N, C-alpha and C positions, 0 to 999 in steps of 0.2 A: 061688513065682513069682506075680507079679501078673497077673491075667487081663486080656487086652485086650478093651476094650468092643466089642461087636459093633454095627456101624452099622445103623441101620434103613434102610428103602428110601427114605425122604424125604431122609435125609442123603446117601445114595449118589448120588441124582439131582442134588442140589445140587452135590456135588463134581464130578461129571461135567460139569455145565453150566458150572461155573467153569473147568474144564480146557479145554473146547471153546472158551469165550469167550477164554481166554488165548491158545490156539493161533491163533484167528482174528485177534486183535490183533497177534500176532507176524508172521503172514503179511502182514497189511495194512501193518505197519511196514516189513517187508522190501521189499515192492513199492514203497512210496512213498519210503522212505529209501535204497534200494539200486538196485533195477532201473530205475525211471524216471529219476532223475538221471543214472545211468550211460548210459542210452540217449541222453538229451539231450546229454550230454558227447560222445558218439560221433558224433552226427548234426548237431544244430542248430548248435552252434558251428563245426563243420567246414564246413557250408554257408555260414555267415556269413563265414568266413575266405576261402572260395573266391570268394564274391561280392565281397568286399572287394578281393581280389587282382585279380579280373577288372575291377572298376571302376578300380582303380589302373592296370592295364595299358592300359585304354581311355583313361584320362585322360592317361597318358604318350604314347600314340600320338597322341591329339588334340593334345597340347602339342607333340609333335615335328612335326606337320604345320603348326603355326601359329607357328613360332618364327623362320623365316627368310624375309626378303623377297627375292623374285626380282629381280635387278638390272634386267632389261629392262622389267618392267611392274609391279613391286610386289606381284605375287600371292604369297600366303604358301605356302611349300612346306616339306618336311621339312628338318630341320637338316642332314642329311647329303647333301642334294641338291646336285649340282655346279652351278657357273655354266657352262652350256654355251657353247661357242664360238659367237659370233654370225656369221651368214651374211646378207649383203645381196644382194638380187636385183632387177635391173631387170625389171619386169613390164609387158608391153604393155597399152595401153588403146585401141587403134585398133579400128575396126569388126570387122575379121577376127579380132581377139584374143578376142572374147567367145564363150562365157563363160570368164572366167579360172578357173584351177584352183589351189586351195590358198591363194588370196589372203586368204580370211577367217580363216586360221589364223596369219597373221603377228602378231607381238606389237606391232609398231609399223609404221606405213605413212606415207610421205611422198609426197604427190602434187604434181607440178610440171609446168608446160608444157614441151613440146619444140617441134616445128615445126607450123605450119599450124593452130594452135588445138587440137591434141590434147595429151593429158597422158600421162605414164607414172608408174608407182609404184616407189618404192624400198621394198621389203618387207624388214623385219628379222625373222629367225627366231632365237630364242635360248632356247628352252625344252625342247629335246630331243624334241619330239613327232615321232612317225613319220608322215610325209606321203608318200603314194605318188606324187603328181604335183604339180608346181608350174610355173606358167607361164601364157602363153607368155613366154619370156625374150627381152629385146630389148637394144639397144645402149646403151653407156655415154655419159654426159654429165659434164662437169667438176664440176657441182654435186652430182651423185650421188656422185662420188668424195669430195667434201668431207663429205657426210653419212655415208657409209659409214665414213669414217675415224674418226668420233666413237666408233664401237664397236670399232675395230680389227678390222673385220669382213673375212671372206673375201668378196670382191666378185665376183658372178656376172653375166655379160653375154655378148652376142654382138657382138663388134666394138665400134665406137663412133665418135664424131665425131673429127676430126683432133686437136683440142686434148686431148680426154680420153685418146686413145691415146698422145699425146706424154707426158702426165703419168704414165700407167701405165708407159711405158717408162722413165721417170726414177725409178720405184720409189715412186710416191705411194701405192700401195695394195697389199694382198695380192690378187693377181689370179687369176681363174679364167675366162679368156676361152674361149668355146666354140670359137673358131677354132683354138686351140692345145691345148685340153684337152677335145676332143670326147668322150672316154670317160666324162665326167661328165654328159653330156646325151644326148638322142635327138631325132630329128625324127619327128613324127607324120604319117602319110599321110592323116589325116583332117582336117588343117588346111592351108590354103594358105600358101606361103611369103610373107613371112618370119615368119608368125605361128604357127610349128609347132615351135618348140624348147622342150623341157621338161626338167626335172630332177626329182630326188626327194631326200628326206632320206637314203635309203640311199646314193645316189651321193655326196651332199655329205659324209656322214660318212666315206666312203672317201677323199675329197679331203682332209678335215681330218687324217685319219690319215696320209696320204702326205706331207702338208706338215708333219707333226709339230706340229699346232696342237691344243692341249688346252685344258683349263679356263682361263679368263682372267677378268679383271675390267675393267670400264669404269665411268665415272662414271654415277650413277643420278639420275633425277629424284626428287622428293619425293612420297611417296604417302600415302594415307589410306584408311580404310574408307568405304563408302557411307554417306550419311546416311539417317535414317529417312524413310519415305515421306511422312509429314506435313510434314517440313521441306524437301522438295524443291519446286522452283519449279513453277508451272503451265506446261504446254507453251507455249513462246514461239512466235513466228512461225517458220515453217520457214526454215532457213539455205540460201540459194540462191547458187551461184557459177556465173557464165557465163564459161567459159574461152575461148569463141569468140564473135565478134560476131554470127554467124548463129544462135547458141543451139543448134548441133548438138552441143555438148559442155557440157551443163548439168547441174550436180550439185546435189542437194538432200539435206539432212539433216533428219530429223524426230525430235523427242524423244519417247521412250516412258517416261512417268513411272513406271509400275509396275515396269519393268525397270531404270530409271535408265540407259538406253542411248540412243544416237542411231543410227537406221537410215538407210542410204544409198540414195538414188534416183539413177538416171542417165536423163536425158531423160524425166523424170516417171514412170519405171517403177522398181520395186524393183531394186536392183543385186544380181543373183543370180550365184553362182558355179556351176561345173559340177555340183556336188552339190545344187543347189537352195537353198543357204543364202544368206540375206540378209546383206550385209555390215553389221556393227554396230561401234560404238566406245563405250567408256566415257567417253573424253575426246576432244573435238574442238577443235583449235587452228587458227586462221586466222593464218598468219604473213605479214605484209606486208613486202615488200622491193622493191628495184629490179630490174626485169626489162626487158631490151631485146633486140631482134633484132640479130645481128652479121654476117649474111651473106645472100646471095641465097637460101639454103635456109631462111631464117627460123630458124636455130639461135639459141639464147638465151644470153645472159649473165645469170646470176642471182647476186646478191650474197648469199653465205652467211655471210661473216665480217663482224662489226660488231654492230649492234643496230638495232632497229626496233619497230614496233607489233605487238602480238599481241592477238587477241580470242579469249577462251577460253570454251568452252561445256562445262559439267558441272553435274550435279545440277539441270538445268532452269534454270540461271542463266547470265547473261552477265557476264563479267569482262573489263574493259579492262586490259591489261597490256603487257608488252614482252618481246622476246626478245634474247638476246645470245650470240654465239659469238666467242671471243677469237682462235682460230687454227684451222687446218684440223683438227688432232687433238683440239681441245677440244669437249666436248659442248655442244650448243645448250641454253641454260638459259632458263626462262620465269619471269617475275616478275609479281606482282599489281600493283594500282595504288599500293600502298604500298612497292613495291620489295622485298617479301619473296618468298622462294621459293614458287612456286605449288605447292599441294598437290593432286595429281591422284588420281582414283579408281584403285584397283587394277584392272588389266586393259588392254585394247587402247587405244592412243592413235593417233589419225589426225591428221596435220598437212597442212593445205591451204596451199600456198605460192602467194601471189597478188601481183600488181603489174603495172605496165605496161598499164593499161587493163582488166584483168580485173575484172568487175563482181561486187560482193558485196551482198546484201540479207538482212536478218533482222529 
């Protein structure tokens, strides 16, 4: 048998060193090729997927919020948001009525003269907001019926002029007269009569339910996004309307360029509601029409059907246009100087109805 050569110490150390080096290389390879990639596959990609899903969900939520135009004011809402049934309320504007409550939360407001140089508001609510108190609620007029009819609204009032009550009796409007439906209103002991009738969205929702009035549609105006700050007009002269010869009912609107809104003043003071909120509007419309006194009480006849001049204020600009309403049930439409549908900013619109010697300056 052949003898195995005995290794010397130098050769043994060399072999041991090679073995140790080989083992180290294997360990490093295992760590780099197996452990680290596996860890990365278990953590980093998973986090990326979660972040991606989160971003996608947020994007879908954002998209869902911005896909549907609310009919009443063009504000973008969730796709599954209902078109809430509209409610039209005659709100007082006499001295004892102030401060009004909830008026600043209306989606659209029409101000028109009644008797003796005073005005009242027809406030349209159609966004489903919860409002604890709205008012003071006052009596009906025929022209308020015509405007409320545009929205097929449930009309809230306390009695009314003889002509308006006659029209209501003939079925001209969905009626919620406090005289006959008092459970949907209350009288406040803190206000003098007749400026003390109030309602709330909770009571009005009960009325809608009891009347079986659910989601509905009505004709919409045309809306757009706000333009950029640098493209907005510089604040023009204040818009001033004197509803009474003695200037005891003077309205002023002032443009705030940074907010792209118009703030309302009454008799040179900010028009504040009971919550201390200044009344503001994204769009201000001056609707000119024929207005005349019809009796000894100075009740008015206001032409609501037909067409006439309109002066429109938005984005700090003044646009000469026209209005048109073809029938009582048709929506009042507004057009620019070229006869095209006026494109309004999304948000509250305030319409000032003037004529018959009411003075306007701007």
